[in-house]
MIMI-39571 format. One record per residue (C-alpha): residue number from 1; x, y, z. Coordinates in steps of 0.5 Angstrom, whole numbers, plus 2048, in hexadecimal, padded with zeros to 3 digits. Each point is the difference from the previous one (the first is absolute). Layout:
resi->NUM; x->X; y->Y; z->Z
...
This chain:
resi->1; x->8E8; y->83A; z->7AA
resi->2; x->803; y->803; z->7F8
resi->3; x->7FA; y->804; z->7FF
resi->4; x->800; y->804; z->806
resi->5; x->807; y->801; z->800
resi->6; x->7FE; y->803; z->7F9
resi->7; x->7FC; y->804; z->804
resi->8; x->804; y->803; z->805
resi->9; x->805; y->802; z->7FB
resi->10; x->7FB; y->804; z->7FC
resi->11; x->7FE; y->803; z->805
resi->12; x->807; y->802; z->802
resi->13; x->801; y->802; z->7F8
resi->14; x->7FA; y->804; z->803
resi->15; x->802; y->803; z->806
resi->16; x->807; y->802; z->7FD
resi->17; x->7FD; y->803; z->7FB
resi->18; x->7FC; y->805; z->803
resi->19; x->805; y->801; z->804
resi->20; x->806; y->803; z->7FA
resi->21; x->7FA; y->804; z->7FE
resi->22; x->7FF; y->803; z->806
resi->23; x->807; y->802; z->801
resi->24; x->801; y->802; z->7F9
resi->25; x->7F9; y->805; z->800
resi->26; x->802; y->803; z->807
resi->27; x->804; y->805; z->7FD
resi->28; x->7FA; y->803; z->7FB
resi->29; x->7FC; y->7FF; z->805
resi->30; x->804; y->804; z->806
resi->31; x->801; y->805; z->7FB
resi->32; x->7F8; y->801; z->7FF
resi->33; x->7FF; y->800; z->807
resi->34; x->806; y->806; z->801
resi->35; x->7FD; y->805; z->7FB
resi->36; x->7FA; y->801; z->803
resi->37; x->803; y->802; z->806
resi->38; x->803; y->806; z->801
resi->39; x->808; y->801; z->801
resi->40; x->7FF; y->801; z->806
resi->41; x->7FD; y->7F9; z->801
resi->42; x->804; y->7FD; z->7FB
resi->43; x->806; y->7FF; z->803
resi->44; x->7FC; y->7FB; z->806
resi->45; x->7FF; y->7F9; z->7FE
resi->46; x->7F9; y->7FF; z->802
resi->47; x->7FA; y->7FE; z->7FC
resi->48; x->7FC; y->805; z->805
resi->49; x->7FF; y->807; z->7FE
resi->50; x->7FB; y->805; z->7FC
resi->51; x->800; y->7FF; z->7F9
resi->52; x->801; y->807; z->7FD
resi->53; x->801; y->801; z->7F8
resi->54; x->804; y->806; z->801
resi->55; x->807; y->7FC; z->7FD
resi->56; x->7FC; y->800; z->7FA
resi->57; x->7FE; y->808; z->7FF
resi->58; x->806; y->801; z->801
resi->59; x->803; y->7FB; z->7FB
resi->60; x->7FB; y->802; z->7FA
resi->61; x->800; y->807; z->802
resi->62; x->809; y->801; z->800
resi->63; x->801; y->7FB; z->7FA
resi->64; x->7FC; y->800; z->7FA
resi->65; x->7FE; y->7F7; z->800
resi->66; x->7FC; y->801; z->7FA
resi->67; x->808; y->801; z->7FC
resi->68; x->804; y->7FB; z->803
resi->69; x->7FA; y->7FB; z->7FF
resi->70; x->800; y->801; z->7F8
resi->71; x->808; y->800; z->801
resi->72; x->7FF; y->7F9; z->803
resi->73; x->7FA; y->7FD; z->7FB
resi->74; x->804; y->802; z->7FA
resi->75; x->807; y->7FE; z->802
resi->76; x->7FE; y->7FA; z->802
resi->77; x->7FB; y->7FF; z->7FA
resi->78; x->805; y->801; z->7FB
resi->79; x->805; y->7FC; z->802
resi->80; x->7FB; y->7FA; z->801
resi->81; x->7FF; y->801; z->7F9
resi->82; x->805; y->801; z->7FD
resi->83; x->804; y->7FA; z->804
resi->84; x->7FA; y->7FC; z->7FE
resi->85; x->802; y->802; z->7F7
resi->86; x->807; y->7FE; z->802
resi->87; x->7FF; y->7F9; z->805
resi->88; x->7FC; y->7FD; z->7FC
resi->89; x->804; y->7FF; z->7F9
resi->90; x->805; y->800; z->804
resi->91; x->7FD; y->7FA; z->805
resi->92; x->7FC; y->7FD; z->7F9
resi->93; x->806; y->7FF; z->7FD
resi->94; x->805; y->7FD; z->805
resi->95; x->7FB; y->7FC; z->802
resi->96; x->7FE; y->7FD; z->7F9
resi->97; x->807; y->801; z->7FB
resi->98; x->805; y->7FF; z->805
resi->99; x->807; y->7FF; z->7FF
resi->100; x->807; y->7FF; z->804
resi->101; x->800; y->806; z->803
resi->102; x->7F9; y->802; z->803
resi->103; x->801; y->7FD; z->807
resi->104; x->806; y->804; z->800
resi->105; x->7FD; y->806; z->7FE
resi->106; x->7F9; y->7FF; z->804
resi->107; x->805; y->7FF; z->807
resi->108; x->804; y->806; z->7FE
resi->109; x->7F9; y->804; z->800
resi->110; x->7FF; y->7FF; z->806
resi->111; x->807; y->800; z->803
resi->112; x->7FF; y->808; z->7FF
resi->113; x->7FA; y->800; z->805
resi->114; x->805; y->7FE; z->805
resi->115; x->805; y->806; z->7FE
resi->116; x->7FF; y->807; z->805
resi->117; x->7FC; y->805; z->7FD
resi->118; x->805; y->805; z->803
resi->119; x->805; y->7FD; z->7FD
resi->120; x->7FC; y->803; z->7F9
resi->121; x->7FE; y->806; z->803
resi->122; x->806; y->804; z->7FD
resi->123; x->800; y->7FE; z->7F9
resi->124; x->7F8; y->800; z->7FF
resi->125; x->7FF; y->807; z->804
resi->126; x->806; y->803; z->7FC
resi->127; x->7FC; y->7FC; z->7FA
resi->128; x->7F9; y->803; z->801
resi->129; x->804; y->807; z->801
resi->130; x->803; y->800; z->7F9
resi->131; x->7FA; y->7FE; z->7FD
resi->132; x->7FC; y->805; z->804
resi->133; x->7FB; y->7FB; z->803
resi->134; x->802; y->802; z->807
resi->135; x->7F9; y->801; z->805
resi->136; x->7FC; y->7FE; z->7FA
resi->137; x->7FB; y->7FA; z->800
resi->138; x->805; y->7FD; z->7F8
resi->139; x->806; y->7FE; z->804
resi->140; x->7FB; y->7FC; z->806
resi->141; x->7FD; y->7FC; z->7FB
resi->142; x->807; y->7FE; z->7FD
resi->143; x->803; y->7FF; z->806
resi->144; x->7FA; y->7FC; z->803
resi->145; x->7FF; y->7FB; z->7FA
resi->146; x->807; y->800; z->800
resi->147; x->800; y->7FE; z->807
resi->148; x->7FA; y->7FB; z->7FF
resi->149; x->802; y->7FD; z->7F9
resi->150; x->804; y->7FA; z->804
resi->151; x->7FA; y->7FE; z->803
resi->152; x->7FB; y->800; z->7FB
resi->153; x->805; y->7FD; z->7FC
resi->154; x->800; y->7FA; z->805
resi->155; x->7F9; y->7FF; z->801
resi->156; x->7FE; y->800; z->7F8
resi->157; x->805; y->7FC; z->7FF
resi->158; x->7FC; y->7FA; z->804
resi->159; x->7F9; y->801; z->7FE
resi->160; x->803; y->7FF; z->7F9
resi->161; x->802; y->7FA; z->802
resi->162; x->7FA; y->7FE; z->804
resi->163; x->7FC; y->801; z->7FA
resi->164; x->7FF; y->7F9; z->7FC
resi->165; x->804; y->7FF; z->7FA
resi->166; x->7FA; y->7FC; z->7FC
resi->167; x->7FD; y->807; z->801
resi->168; x->805; y->804; z->7FB
resi->169; x->802; y->7FA; z->7FC
resi->170; x->7F7; y->800; z->7FD
resi->171; x->800; y->807; z->7FF
resi->172; x->807; y->800; z->7FC
resi->173; x->7FC; y->7FA; z->7FD
resi->174; x->7FA; y->804; z->7FF
resi->175; x->805; y->805; z->7FB
resi->176; x->801; y->805; z->807
resi->177; x->806; y->804; z->7FE
resi->178; x->806; y->803; z->807
resi->179; x->7FB; y->806; z->801
resi->180; x->7FA; y->7FC; z->800
resi->181; x->802; y->7FC; z->804
resi->182; x->803; y->803; z->806
resi->183; x->7F9; y->805; z->7FF
resi->184; x->7FB; y->7FC; z->7FF
resi->185; x->801; y->7F9; z->803
resi->186; x->807; y->802; z->806
resi->187; x->7FC; y->808; z->803
resi->188; x->7FA; y->7FC; z->802
resi->189; x->804; y->7F9; z->802
resi->190; x->803; y->804; z->805
resi->191; x->7FA; y->806; z->801
resi->192; x->801; y->7FD; z->809
resi->193; x->807; y->801; z->7FF
resi->194; x->801; y->806; z->7FD
resi->195; x->7FB; y->803; z->805
resi->196; x->804; y->7FE; z->806
resi->197; x->806; y->803; z->7FD
resi->198; x->7FE; y->806; z->7FE
resi->199; x->7FE; y->801; z->808
resi->200; x->806; y->7FE; z->802
resi->201; x->804; y->805; z->7FC
resi->202; x->7FB; y->805; z->801
resi->203; x->801; y->7FF; z->808
resi->204; x->807; y->801; z->7FF
resi->205; x->800; y->806; z->7FC
resi->206; x->7FB; y->803; z->805
resi->207; x->804; y->7FE; z->806
resi->208; x->807; y->803; z->7FD
resi->209; x->803; y->806; z->804
resi->210; x->807; y->800; z->7FF
resi->211; x->800; y->802; z->7F9
resi->212; x->7FA; y->804; z->800
resi->213; x->804; y->804; z->806
resi->214; x->807; y->801; z->7FD
resi->215; x->7FD; y->802; z->7F8
resi->216; x->7F9; y->804; z->802
resi->217; x->7FF; y->805; z->804
resi->218; x->7FA; y->805; z->7FF
resi->219; x->7FD; y->7FF; z->7F9
resi->220; x->800; y->7F9; z->800
resi->221; x->800; y->7FD; z->806
resi->222; x->7FC; y->7FA; z->802
resi->223; x->7FD; y->7FE; z->807
resi->224; x->806; y->7FC; z->802
resi->225; x->804; y->808; z->801
resi->226; x->7F8; y->802; z->803
resi->227; x->800; y->7FC; z->806
resi->228; x->809; y->802; z->800
resi->229; x->7FF; y->807; z->801
resi->230; x->7FD; y->7FE; z->807
resi->231; x->808; y->7FF; z->801
resi->232; x->804; y->807; z->802
resi->233; x->805; y->803; z->805
resi->234; x->7FB; y->801; z->804
resi->235; x->7FE; y->7F8; z->801
resi->236; x->7FB; y->7FC; z->7FF
resi->237; x->7F9; y->801; z->801
resi->238; x->7FD; y->7F9; z->800
resi->239; x->7F8; y->802; z->800
resi->240; x->801; y->804; z->7F9
resi->241; x->805; y->7FB; z->7FE
resi->242; x->7FA; y->7FA; z->801
resi->243; x->7FC; y->805; z->7FD
resi->244; x->804; y->800; z->7F9
resi->245; x->801; y->7FA; z->801
resi->246; x->7FA; y->7FD; z->801
resi->247; x->7FD; y->805; z->7FA
resi->248; x->807; y->7FC; z->7FB
resi->249; x->7FE; y->7FA; z->802
resi->250; x->7F9; y->800; z->800
resi->251; x->7FF; y->800; z->7F8
resi->252; x->804; y->7FA; z->7FF
resi->253; x->7FD; y->7FC; z->806
resi->254; x->7F9; y->801; z->7FD
resi->255; x->803; y->7FE; z->7F9
resi->256; x->803; y->7F9; z->803
resi->257; x->7FB; y->7FE; z->804
resi->258; x->7FA; y->801; z->7FA
resi->259; x->806; y->7FC; z->7FC
resi->260; x->802; y->7FB; z->804
resi->261; x->7FC; y->7FA; z->7FE
resi->262; x->803; y->801; z->7F9
resi->263; x->807; y->802; z->803
resi->264; x->801; y->7F9; z->803
resi->265; x->7FC; y->7FD; z->7F9
resi->266; x->805; y->802; z->7FD
resi->267; x->805; y->7FE; z->805
resi->268; x->7FF; y->7F8; z->800
resi->269; x->7FF; y->801; z->7F9
resi->270; x->802; y->7F9; z->7FC
resi->271; x->801; y->7FD; z->808
resi->272; x->7FB; y->7FB; z->7FE
resi->273; x->7FF; y->7FD; z->7F9
């Protein structure tokens, strides 16, 4: 009886997981379908239509897609690398050399994520303007790094806590100094967790829209600005907006699909000893 109950629970969990996955995937699938419609068909919620590439052609002809893509790649990659460069030593120090204020600092860092971005828009904008960094990749890299740093530090701190202390003690007995302990012992051990952290930071930077819309205009505009350009006072062009969205999310979707095993492995790092 218990085995039968366990089987039904497993099946029910599987059905529930598929249902949640379909609900979450539906907006992406609908946007992809709408991208292949004409503007007239886009306002009709139907699955029966004649596919066309007109929206993609018009989007690519109107805007220089490669420049937006290049800006998104540059901002996402550099902000991710910079956040990791700061988070790794910070998480290492907090995990292996804690003091009585370590937990308070971690909670304070996490609390900054609860503050609405619009609350600091004016000072950040004025600082960027004074420094001559408006509409520049440098400004976006700095802002994205600071925005994602609390998550990066927390994840690295958690992965450091999952590393057995005996490994580091053995390295110290062999004469490893602090730098060698971090680079040659700790980082290889934490590689799955660091890979998942990097992928998460890359996705967060790629999808960030608020700061890119307010700090850029032309030169450093990423794909989020590219999408927003199809919403104007004349109205929403659903087919073109969907085509622009598909072109913007396609690279990160492909990356996430290819790296899903590494992401799951990293997120469960240390869960089973």
